[in-house]
C-alpha positions as CSV (number, residue, x, y, z in Angstrom):
1,M,111.9,139.0,57.8
2,S,111.8,139.2,61.4
3,L,109.8,141.4,63.8
4,L,113.2,141.7,65.1
5,E,115.3,143.0,61.5
6,N,112.3,144.9,61.7
7,W,112.5,146.9,63.7
8,R,116.4,147.6,63.9
9,D,115.2,148.3,60.0
10,M,112.7,150.7,61.4
11,A,114.9,152.1,64.2
12,Y,118.8,152.2,62.7
13,Q,118.2,152.6,58.8
14,H,117.8,156.5,58.1
15,E,118.9,159.0,55.1
16,T,119.3,161.4,57.4
17,Q,120.3,163.1,60.6
18,Q,116.2,164.8,61.0
19,S,115.0,161.8,60.9
20,F,116.8,159.8,62.9
21,D,115.8,161.7,65.2
22,K,112.1,162.1,64.3
23,F,111.7,158.4,64.7
24,W,113.5,157.9,67.8
25,D,111.3,160.8,69.8
26,G,108.1,159.5,68.4
27,Y,109.2,155.7,70.2
28,A,110.4,157.3,73.6
29,A,106.6,159.0,73.3
30,T,105.4,155.6,73.2
31,E,108.3,154.0,75.0
32,K,107.5,156.1,78.0
33,K,103.6,155.6,77.6
34,I,103.9,150.9,78.5
35,Y,106.7,152.4,81.4
36,E,104.4,154.0,82.8
37,D,101.7,151.4,82.8
38,V,104.1,148.3,83.5
39,L,104.9,150.3,86.8
40,E,102.2,151.7,87.8
41,N,100.8,148.4,86.7
42,H,104.6,146.8,88.8
43,E,102.9,144.1,90.9
44,Q,101.6,142.0,87.8
45,V,103.7,139.5,84.8
46,I,103.0,140.6,82.0
47,E,102.0,137.6,79.9
48,G,99.8,137.7,76.5
49,V,100.6,137.6,72.8
50,V,102.9,140.1,71.0
51,K,100.5,140.9,69.2
52,E,97.3,141.7,72.0
53,L,99.8,143.9,73.7
54,A,100.8,145.7,71.4
55,E,97.1,147.0,70.1
56,K,96.2,147.3,74.2
57,Y,99.0,149.7,74.7
58,E,98.1,151.1,71.0
59,T,101.2,150.7,68.6
60,S,102.8,148.5,66.2
61,N,104.0,145.4,66.4
62,E,106.9,146.6,65.4
63,Y,107.5,149.0,67.8
64,F,106.6,146.2,70.9
65,I,109.2,144.5,69.9
66,G,112.0,147.2,70.0
67,F,110.1,147.9,73.4
68,L,111.1,144.0,74.6
69,D,114.5,144.7,73.0
70,G,115.4,147.2,75.7
71,I,113.1,145.3,78.4
72,N,115.3,141.9,77.9
73,E,118.3,142.5,79.9
74,S,116.2,143.5,82.9
75,L,113.8,140.5,82.7
76,K,114.7,137.3,85.1
77,E,114.0,134.9,82.2
78,K,115.7,136.3,78.9
79,L,113.5,136.1,75.1
80,E,114.2,135.3,72.7
81,L,113.9,137.9,70.6
82,E,115.3,136.5,67.5
83,E,112.3,133.9,66.7
84,M,110.0,135.7,68.1
85,T,106.6,137.0,65.6
86,E,103.6,138.2,65.9
87,E,102.0,135.2,67.7
88,S,104.4,134.7,69.6
89,T,103.3,134.4,73.5
90,I,105.8,136.1,76.2
91,K,106.1,136.5,79.9
92,L,107.9,139.8,80.6
93,D,108.3,139.3,84.5
94,I,111.0,141.8,85.2
95,D,113.6,142.8,88.1
96,F,112.7,146.0,89.0
97,E,116.1,147.1,90.4
98,K,118.0,145.5,87.6
99,L,115.3,147.8,85.2
100,Y,116.6,150.6,87.2
101,Y,120.1,150.7,86.2
102,N,119.5,149.4,83.2
103,M,118.0,152.6,82.2
104,L,120.3,155.2,84.0
105,E,122.9,152.9,82.1
106,A,121.2,153.6,79.1
107,K,120.8,157.9,80.0
108,A,117.4,157.0,79.5
109,D,115.5,159.6,81.8
110,Y,112.1,160.0,80.7
111,L,112.3,157.1,81.4
112,Y,114.3,156.5,85.6
113,T,112.2,159.8,85.9
114,L,109.4,158.9,86.3
115,S,107.1,159.1,88.8
116,Q,105.8,155.2,89.3
117,W,109.6,154.7,90.5
118,D,108.0,155.6,93.6
119,K,106.0,152.8,94.3
120,I,108.1,150.9,93.4
121,L,111.7,151.6,95.0
122,D,111.8,154.3,97.5
123,E,114.6,156.9,97.1
124,E,117.1,155.8,99.1
125,K,117.7,152.9,96.5
126,R,117.2,155.0,93.7
127,K,120.1,156.1,95.5
128,E,122.1,153.5,96.2
129,I,121.6,151.9,93.2
130,T,123.2,155.4,90.9
131,K,125.7,155.7,92.8
132,V,126.2,151.8,92.0
133,Q,125.6,152.4,88.2
134,R,128.2,155.0,87.8
135,T,131.0,153.6,89.9
136,A,131.0,151.0,88.0
137,K,132.0,153.3,84.8
138,T,135.3,154.1,87.1
139,V,138.3,153.2,86.5
140,V,140.5,152.5,89.5
141,K,144.4,152.7,88.5
142,E,146.6,150.0,90.2
143,N,149.3,150.4,92.5
144,K,152.8,150.1,90.1
145,I,155.8,147.8,91.9
146,G,158.8,149.4,91.1
147,R,161.7,148.2,90.2
148,N,163.3,148.6,92.7
149,D,160.8,148.4,96.0
150,P,161.1,145.8,98.1
151,C,158.9,141.8,96.0
152,P,155.5,141.0,96.7
153,C,156.1,137.8,96.9
154,G,157.7,138.7,100.2
155,S,161.5,137.3,99.4
156,G,163.0,140.3,100.4
157,K,165.1,140.8,97.6
158,K,164.8,143.8,94.9
159,Y,161.1,143.3,92.1
160,K,163.6,144.0,89.8
161,K,165.6,141.0,91.0
162,C,162.8,138.2,92.5
163,C,159.2,138.1,90.4
164,G,159.9,141.0,88.0
165,K,162.8,138.8,85.2
């Protein structure tokens, strides 16, 4: 079984809600610790072998793959997680604006409120990203053309007698 499959089994195969919650609380603490370091050292591109990076962050290979699964959408070059082993070499070149947006999207307030963001994105930029993320979910209803309204094609006829047929 691949590391990604092991991670997904660990993360999503639980007998009880209590077991599920306990797992995710533990994982969130590990994830937060990794992100604190990543954000603190944001000027460096993280490179290395999966096994060594997991050891560096004092976590299991599966938890580290979980972290990679979460950050993958925010990388400038996505990783092939399905094929990854503990001996795989990775490079994490992170788009931090996209990462912040994705954290907002995931409602990961324990991550997007970390103080380390202050050194990466100023408050104005974070507000702008938050506004974009919130409006991305807003459904804008287009004005419907009434049957007796003038046709938008410019013919001068009523919509029902022209393009509305």
